C-alpha positions in Angstrom: 12.6 -9.6 -4.1 9.0 -11.2 -3.2 7.0 -11.9 -6.0 3.8 -13.2 -5.3 0.5 -14.9 -7.1 -3.0 -14.0 -5.6 -5.7 -16.2 -7.0 -8.7 -17.8 -6.9 -6.7 -21.3 -7.3 -8.3 -21.7 -11.2 -6.2 -22.5 -14.3 -5.1 -19.2 -15.1 -4.1 -18.5 -11.7 -2.0 -21.5 -11.5 -0.5 -20.9 -15.1 0.5 -17.6 -14.1 2.5 -18.9 -11.3 4.2 -21.5 -13.0 5.3 -18.8 -15.4 6.3 -16.5 -12.7 8.1 -19.6 -11.2 9.8 -20.4 -15.0 10.6 -16.6 -15.6 12.6 -16.1 -12.3 14.6 -19.5 -12.6 15.3 -18.9 -16.7 16.3 -15.3 -15.8 18.1 -15.8 -12.5 16.3 -13.2 -10.8 16.7 -13.2 -6.4 13.4 -13.8 -5.9 11.2 -15.5 -3.4 8.1 -16.4 -5.3 4.8 -17.8 -3.5 1.6 -18.5 -4.4 -1.9 -17.4 -2.3 -5.5 -18.5 -2.7 -6.7 -15.8 0.2 -9.3 -13.9 -1.7 -9.7 -11.7 1.0 -6.2 -10.3 0.5 -7.2 -9.4 -3.2 -10.2 -7.5 -1.9 -8.1 -5.5 0.6 -6.0 -4.5 -2.2 -8.7 -2.9 -3.9 -8.8 -5.2 -6.9 -11.8 -7.2 -8.4 -10.0 -9.8 -10.3 -7.6 -12.3 -10.4 -4.7 -13.5 -10.6 -2.8 -10.4 -8.9 0.6 -10.2 -9.1 2.7 -8.8 -6.5 6.0 -7.5 -6.9 7.3 -6.4 -3.4 4.0 -6.1 -1.8 2.8 -4.5 -4.7 0.0 -5.1 -7.6 2.0 -5.1 -11.1 0.0 -5.1 -14.4 0.0 -8.6 -16.3 -1.0 -8.5 -20.0 -1.1 -12.3 -19.9 0.4 -15.0 -18.7 3.3 -15.3 -21.4 6.6 -15.6 -20.4 7.0 -12.4 -22.3 4.4 -10.6 -20.8 5.0 -11.7 -16.9 9.0 -10.6 -17.4 8.4 -7.4 -18.4 5.8 -7.1 -15.8 8.2 -8.7 -13.2 11.3 -6.2 -14.2 8.7 -3.3 -14.5 7.4 -3.8 -11.3 11.0 -4.1 -10.1 11.9 -0.5 -10.6 
């Protein structure tokens, strides 16, 4: 699984990235995690907000940067 956080480098974007890394580690999810500040990629996806959470290249909804919400988004996006 490949998980990407796309953002502008703002504190919320960085917090989501850190939370994703923690969830992947704590839940022993076999995933590569990356962060990108390529705002053009966000626009290419047709999204006008950041941060964006991608699971295997597909945007998934995440309610907040809490570990609970991020875990639900990752596991729900991986189905």
